[in-house]
C-alpha positions as CSV (number, residue, x, y, z in Angstrom):
1,X,-18.1,-59.3,-74.5
2,X,-19.9,-61.2,-71.7
3,X,-16.6,-62.4,-70.2
4,X,-14.5,-59.3,-71.1
5,X,-12.1,-61.4,-73.1
6,X,-11.7,-64.2,-70.5
7,X,-12.0,-67.5,-72.2
8,X,-12.4,-70.5,-69.9
9,X,-10.3,-73.6,-70.3
10,X,-13.3,-75.7,-71.4
11,X,-14.2,-73.3,-74.3
12,X,-10.6,-73.2,-75.4
13,X,-10.3,-77.0,-75.3
14,X,-13.5,-77.3,-77.3
15,X,-12.1,-75.0,-80.0
16,X,-8.8,-76.9,-80.1
17,X,-10.7,-80.3,-80.4
18,X,-12.6,-78.8,-83.3
19,X,-9.2,-78.1,-85.0
20,X,-8.6,-74.4,-84.1
21,X,-4.9,-73.8,-83.7
22,X,-3.3,-71.5,-81.2
23,X,-2.3,-69.3,-84.1
24,X,-5.9,-69.0,-85.2
25,X,-7.0,-68.2,-81.6
26,X,-4.5,-65.4,-81.6
27,X,-5.7,-64.1,-84.9
28,X,-9.3,-64.2,-83.7
29,X,-8.3,-62.2,-80.6
30,X,-6.4,-59.7,-82.7
31,X,-9.4,-59.2,-85.0
32,X,-11.8,-58.6,-82.1
33,X,-9.4,-56.1,-80.5
34,X,-8.9,-54.2,-83.8
35,X,-12.7,-54.1,-84.4
36,X,-13.3,-52.9,-80.9
37,X,-10.6,-50.2,-81.1
38,X,-11.9,-49.1,-84.5
39,X,-15.5,-48.8,-83.2
40,X,-14.4,-46.8,-80.1
41,X,-12.3,-44.5,-82.2
42,X,-15.2,-43.9,-84.7
43,X,-17.6,-43.0,-81.8
44,X,-15.2,-40.3,-80.8
45,X,-14.0,-39.1,-84.2
46,X,-17.5,-39.3,-85.9
47,X,-16.0,-39.7,-89.4
48,X,-18.2,-39.0,-92.5
49,X,-19.4,-42.2,-94.0
50,X,-18.4,-42.4,-97.7
51,X,-20.6,-45.3,-98.6
52,X,-24.4,-45.6,-98.9
53,X,-26.4,-46.9,-96.0
54,X,-27.8,-50.4,-96.4
55,X,-31.4,-50.9,-95.6
56,X,-32.3,-53.7,-93.1
């Protein structure tokens, strides 16, 4: 969120050195995009929650 989706080369190289594949990077980006879209949509649609609230 701080970088609006822009990942610098050093961070990507660090992830790859840790064994993260390009396919996994793509999957991570897809999950983040889906969660963001879902959150934005839910703010507009205000659906009824059908599960109990969890106390913190």
